[in-house]
LUMLOLO-880812 format. One record per residue: y, x, z of N, C-alpha, C in turn; residue in one letter. Coordinates in steps of 0.1 Angstrom, whole numbers, padded with zeros to 4 digits, always signed. Example, Ala and Ser with C-alpha at 12.3 -4.5 7.8 and 13.67 -1.06 7.14 Angstrom:
% residues 2
-0057+0132+0078-0045+0123+0078-0033+0132+0078A
-0022+0128+0071-0011+0137+0071+0000+0129+0079S
This chain:
% residues 203
+0150-0200+0460+0155-0205+0448+0156-0194+0437M
+0159-0182+0441+0160-0171+0431+0146-0168+0425K
+0136-0169+0434+0122-0167+0429+0118-0177+0419K
+0122-0190+0421+0119-0200+0412+0125-0198+0399I
+0138-0195+0399+0146-0192+0387+0140-0180+0379V
+0136-0170+0387+0130-0158+0380+0117-0161+0374F
+0109-0169+0381+0096-0173+0376+0097-0182+0363A
+0107-0191+0363+0109-0199+0352+0114-0191+0340F
+0123-0181+0343+0128-0172+0332+0116-0165+0326T
+0107-0160+0334+0095-0152+0329+0087-0162+0320V
+0085-0174+0325+0077-0184+0318+0083-0187+0304F
+0096-0189+0304+0103-0191+0291+0102-0180+0281L
+0103-0167+0287+0102-0155+0279+0088-0154+0273S
+0078-0157+0281+0064-0157+0276+0061-0167+0266A
+0067-0179+0268+0065-0190+0258+0072-0187+0245L
+0084-0181+0246+0090-0177+0234+0083-0166+0226F
+0077-0157+0233+0069-0146+0227+0057-0152+0220S
+0050-0162+0227+0039-0168+0221+0042-0175+0208I
+0054-0182+0208+0058-0190+0197+0062-0181+0185Q
+0068-0169+0188+0072-0160+0178+0059-0154+0172V
+0049-0150+0180+0037-0145+0175+0030-0155+0167F
+0029-0167+0171+0022-0178+0163+0029-0180+0150A
+0043-0179+0150+0051-0181+0138+0048-0169+0128G
+0047-0157+0134+0044-0146+0126+0030-0147+0119S
+0020-0151+0127+0007-0152+0122+0007-0163+0111V
+0014-0174+0113+0014-0185+0103+0021-0180+0091N
+0032-0173+0092+0040-0167+0081+0031-0158+0073D
+0024-0149+0079+0015-0140+0072+0004-0148+0065T
-0003-0157+0072-0014-0165+0066-0009-0174+0054S
+0003-0180+0056+0008-0188+0045+0011-0180+0032N
+0017-0168+0034+0020-0159+0023+0007-0155+0016L
-0003-0151+0024-0016-0147+0019-0022-0158+0010Y
-0021-0170+0015-0026-0182+0007-0018-0184-0006K
-0005-0183-0004+0005-0185-0015+0002-0175-0027K
-0002-0163-0023-0004-0152-0033-0018-0153-0039L
-0026-0162-0034-0040-0164-0039-0048-0151-0038H
-0048-0145-0027-0054-0132-0025-0068-0133-0019L
-0072-0145-0015-0086-0147-0010-0096-0142-0020S
-0106-0134-0016-0116-0129-0025-0112-0117-0033G
-0099-0114-0032-0094-0102-0039-0089-0091-0030K
-0084-0095-0018-0079-0085-0008-0083-0091+0005M
-0089-0083+0014-0092-0087+0027-0079-0091+0035N
-0080-0102+0042-0068-0107+0049-0064-0097+0060Y
-0073-0090+0066-0069-0080+0077-0060-0069+0071H
-0064-0065+0059-0056-0054+0052-0042-0060+0049V
-0042-0072+0043-0029-0078+0040-0020-0080+0052F
-0026-0085+0063-0019-0087+0075-0013-0075+0081S
-0021-0064+0081-0016-0051+0086-0004-0046+0078Q
-0005-0047+0065+0006-0042+0057+0018-0051+0058A
+0016-0064+0057+0028-0073+0057+0035-0073+0070Y
+0028-0072+0081+0034-0072+0094+0042-0059+0096N
+0038-0048+0090+0046-0036+0091+0058-0038+0082H
+0057-0043+0070+0068-0043+0061+0079-0054+0065F
+0075-0063+0073+0085-0073+0078+0095-0066+0087K
+0090-0055+0093+0099-0047+0102+0108-0037+0094Q
+0103-0034+0082+0110-0023+0075+0111-0027+0060S
+0114-0040+0058+0113-0045+0044+0125-0039+0036E
+0121-0036+0024+0131-0031+0014+0141-0042+0010S
+0152-0038+0005+0162-0048+0002+0158-0059-0007S
+0149-0056-0016+0145-0066-0026+0132-0073-0022N
+0126-0070-0011+0114-0077-0006+0101-0072-0012G
+0101-0061-0020+0089-0057-0027+0082-0046-0019V
+0069-0047-0018+0061-0037-0011+0048-0036-0019F
+0041-0025-0016+0028-0022-0023+0017-0020-0013T
+0005-0025-0016-0007-0022-0008-0017-0015-0017I
-0023-0004-0012-0034+0002-0019-0046+0001-0009I
-0057-0006-0014-0068-0009-0005-0080+0001-0009D
-0080+0013-0003-0090+0022-0007-0104+0019+0000Y
-0105+0008+0007-0118+0004+0012-0126-0003+0000S
-0119-0006-0011-0125-0011-0023-0129+0000-0032Q
-0140-0002-0040-0144+0009-0050-0133+0010-0061P
-0133+0021-0068-0124+0023-0079-0126+0015-0091S
-0138+0008-0091-0141-0001-0102-0135-0015-0100S
-0128-0017-0089-0120-0029-0086-0105-0027-0086K
-0098-0037-0089-0083-0036-0087-0080-0035-0072K
-0073-0025-0068-0070-0023-0054-0056-0018-0052R
-0047-0019-0062-0033-0016-0061-0025-0028-0064F
-0017-0033-0054-0010-0046-0054+0004-0044-0051W
+0013-0049-0061+0027-0049-0058+0031-0064-0055I
+0037-0066-0044+0040-0079-0039+0055-0081-0037I
+0060-0093-0041+0073-0097-0038+0073-0107-0027D
+0076-0104-0015+0075-0113-0003+0085-0124-0004S
+0097-0122-0011+0107-0132-0011+0104-0143-0022R
+0099-0138-0033+0095-0148-0044+0081-0153-0042K
+0074-0146-0032+0060-0150-0029+0051-0149-0042K
+0052-0137-0048+0045-0135-0060+0038-0121-0060K
+0026-0121-0066+0020-0108-0069+0026-0103-0083V
+0034-0093-0082+0041-0088-0094+0031-0080-0103L
+0021-0073-0097+0012-0065-0105+0000-0062-0096L
-0012-0062-0103-0024-0057-0096-0031-0048-0106S
-0036-0037-0101-0041-0027-0110-0053-0019-0104S
-0060-0012-0113-0069-0002-0108-0061+0011-0104Y
-0066+0019-0095-0059+0031-0091-0070+0041-0087V
-0067+0054-0091-0077+0064-0088-0074+0070-0074S
-0085+0077-0069-0083+0084-0056-0086+0099-0059H
-0085+0107-0049-0087+0122-0050-0101+0126-0053G
-0103+0136-0060-0116+0141-0065-0125+0145-0053K
-0119+0150-0042-0126+0154-0030-0127+0143-0019N
-0122+0131-0023-0123+0119-0014-0136+0112-0015S
-0143+0113-0027-0155+0106-0029-0157+0102-0044G
-0167+0096-0047-0171+0092-0060-0165+0078-0063Q
-0174+0068-0063-0169+0054-0065-0160+0049-0054L
-0163+0053-0041-0155+0049-0030-0148+0062-0024Y
-0136+0060-0019-0129+0071-0012-0134+0071+0002A
-0140+0081+0006-0146+0082+0020-0139+0093+0029R
-0132+0102+0022-0126+0113+0030-0111+0114+0026H
-0103+0116+0036-0089+0116+0035-0082+0128+0041F
-0071+0132+0036-0065+0145+0041-0050+0145+0039S
-0044+0153+0047-0029+0155+0046-0027+0170+0043N
-0038+0177+0039-0037+0192+0038-0034+0196+0023V
-0025+0205+0021-0022+0210+0008-0034+0216+0001V
-0036+0212-0011-0048+0217-0019-0061+0211-0015D
-0061+0201-0007-0074+0195-0003-0079+0186-0015S
-0070+0182-0024-0074+0173-0035-0081+0160-0030H
-0076+0156-0018-0080+0143-0012-0069+0133-0011Q
-0072+0121-0010-0062+0110-0009-0057+0110+0005T
-0044+0106+0007-0038+0103+0020-0037+0089+0023S
-0038+0085+0036-0036+0071+0040-0023+0070+0047L
-0019+0058+0050-0007+0055+0058+0005+0049+0050G
+0016+0050+0056+0028+0044+0050+0036+0054+0042V
+0040+0051+0030+0048+0059+0021+0061+0052+0018F
+0071+0059+0015+0084+0054+0009+0085+0060-0004R
+0088+0052-0014+0089+0057-0028+0103+0064-0029T
+0103+0075-0037+0115+0082-0040+0120+0081-0054G
+0123+0093-0060+0129+0093-0073+0119+0095-0084E
+0122+0091-0096+0113+0093-0107+0117+0106-0114T
+0107+0111-0122+0109+0124-0129+0099+0124-0141Y
+0101+0133-0150+0092+0135-0161+0084+0148-0158M
+0071+0147-0156+0063+0158-0153+0051+0160-0163G
+0041+0167-0159+0030+0170-0168+0022+0157-0171K
+0023+0147-0162+0017+0134-0164+0027+0124-0170H
+0038+0128-0175+0048+0119-0180+0057+0113-0169G
+0061+0101-0171+0069+0094-0161+0062+0093-0148Y
+0068+0098-0137+0061+0099-0124+0071+0095-0113S
+0065+0092-0101+0073+0087-0090+0070+0095-0077L
+0079+0102-0072+0077+0110-0059+0075+0100-0047R
+0067+0105-0038+0065+0097-0026+0068+0106-0013L
+0073+0099-0003+0075+0105+0010+0066+0099+0020D
+0057+0107+0027+0048+0102+0037+0055+0099+0050G
+0054+0088+0056+0061+0084+0068+0051+0084+0080L
+0038+0086+0078+0028+0085+0089+0026+0100+0093S
+0031+0103+0104+0030+0117+0109+0015+0122+0111K
+0012+0133+0105-0001+0139+0106-0011+0133+0096G
-0007+0122+0089-0016+0115+0080-0012+0117+0066K
+0001+0117+0063+0006+0118+0049+0019+0124+0048N
+0024+0130+0059+0038+0136+0058+0039+0149+0051D
+0028+0154+0045+0028+0165+0036+0028+0161+0021N
+0031+0148+0019+0031+0143+0005+0039+0151-0005A
+0051+0154+0000+0060+0162-0009+0055+0176-0012R
+0050+0182-0001+0044+0196-0003+0032+0195-0012K
+0024+0184-0011+0012+0183-0019+0014+0178-0033R
+0027+0174-0036+0030+0168-0049+0022+0155-0051A
+0021+0147-0041+0014+0134-0042+0024+0125-0048I
+0022+0120-0060+0031+0112-0067+0023+0100-0074V
+0030+0090-0079+0023+0080-0087+0026+0084-0101I
+0015+0084-0109+0017+0087-0124+0006+0080-0131H
+0007+0080-0144-0003+0074-0153-0013+0085-0157G
-0026+0080-0159-0036+0090-0163-0047+0083-0172A
-0052+0089-0182-0062+0084-0190-0075+0080-0182D
-0078+0089-0172-0090+0087-0164-0089+0075-0155Y
-0077+0069-0154-0075+0057-0145-0075+0044-0154A
-0077+0045-0167-0078+0034-0175-0091+0027-0173N
-0092+0013-0173-0104+0006-0170-0116+0009-0180P
-0112+0013-0192-0123+0017-0201-0133+0027-0196G
-0127+0036-0187-0136+0046-0181-0147+0040-0172V
-0143+0029-0166-0153+0022-0157-0165+0017-0165I
-0163+0012-0177-0174+0007-0186-0183+0019-0189K
-0178+0031-0190-0187+0042-0194-0193+0049-0182K
-0185+0050-0171-0190+0058-0160-0193+0050-0147A
-0189+0037-0147-0191+0029-0135-0180+0031-0125G
-0171+0039-0127-0160+0042-0118-0149+0049-0125Q
-0137+0049-0119-0126+0056-0125-0128+0071-0124L
-0121+0079-0132-0120+0093-0130-0111+0095-0117G
-0110+0108-0112-0103+0110-0100-0092+0120-0102R
-0082+0120-0093-0070+0128-0093-0072+0140-0084S
-0061+0147-0082-0060+0157-0072-0054+0152-0058W
-0055+0139-0057-0050+0132-0045-0039+0122-0047G
-0034+0121-0060-0024+0112-0063-0030+0098-0066C
-0023+0087-0063-0027+0074-0067-0023+0072-0082P
-0033+0076-0091-0030+0075-0105-0033+0062-0111A
-0025+0057-0119-0026+0043-0125-0030+0044-0140L
-0034+0033-0146-0037+0033-0160-0024+0036-0168P
-0025+0044-0178-0014+0048-0186-0005+0037-0191T
-0011+0026-0195-0003+0015-0200+0004+0007-0190Y
+0001+0009-0177+0008+0002-0166+0017+0010-0158L
+0016+0023-0159+0023+0032-0150+0038+0030-0149A
+0044+0031-0161+0059+0030-0161+0064+0016-0156K
+0057+0006-0159+0061-0008-0154+0060-0008-0139K
+0049-0003-0134+0047-0003-0119+0057+0006-0112A
+0059+0018-0118+0069+0027-0111+0083+0021-0111I
+0087+0015-0122+0100+0009-0122+0102-0003-0112D
+0091-0009-0109+0091-0020-0099+0093-0015-0085M
+0088-0003-0082+0088+0001-0068+0096+0013-0065I
+0102+0019-0074+0110+0032-0072+0122+0030-0063K
+0126+0041-0057+0139+0042-0050+0139+0034-0037N
+0128+0036-0028+0129+0031-0015+0121+0020-0010G
+0112+0015-0018+0102+0005-0014+0091+0012-0006T
+0082+0004+0000+0072+0010+0009+0058+0007+0003F
+0049+0016+0006+0035+0016+0002+0027+0017+0014I
+0017+0008+0016+0007+0009+0026-0006+0013+0020Y
-0012+0024+0023-0025+0029+0018-0035+0028+0029A
-0045+0020+0027-0055+0016+0038-0069+0020+0034Y
-0077+0023+0044-0092+0023+0042-0098+0020+0055S
C-alpha cells in the first residue's frame, strides 16, 4: 500500500511540474505575442530573458533586453513592462569598439578591453559624467560581466549612437564597452530602468 501511495505521489508531482512548465511556456508565448515582437526580436532571446526575470522581477515589472546578435543598424535595445504588457521603448544601441564592426562578435569582462559584456545586469544609480546623464550597472553574471563597475560600464547617450550615423556609415559608432544610446533617448530610457531593474544582454 505504501508503494502505491508513493508512486501516486510521484505521479502527481510530475503532473504538477508538467502543468507548471506548460503554463510558463504559454505565459511567455502569450506575452511575446501581446508585445508584437515577432520579426523584431527572436522568440528564443525573449524567452530566455523573460524566464529569468520572472524569478527576479523588479517591483515595477520592468526589464530590459539587449540583443547583440542583431547588427547595430537595427533596434536591439528593448524596455518591457511585463505587468502592463507593453514595450515601453525600443532603440538602437552601440557595442564596444573591440567587439566588432556592424555585429558584436567578441565579448569580454576584462578592464580596458573596450569590448561589450554579456549576461545579467542590475541597474544602479544615476550620475552626471563626461557623457552627461548616465546610469551605473552591476554585473550579476560571474566571470562574464561582474567587472562592470571596475570597467565603468554604464548606460549613457552618445552622438555616435544616433541613427543618422547609420545612414552615413551603415552602422552605429562604437563605445569603449558601454551600451550607448541615442542622445535624444538616453535620459528617458535611463529614468525608466534606474535603481534596481534588470538587463539581459544576449548574443
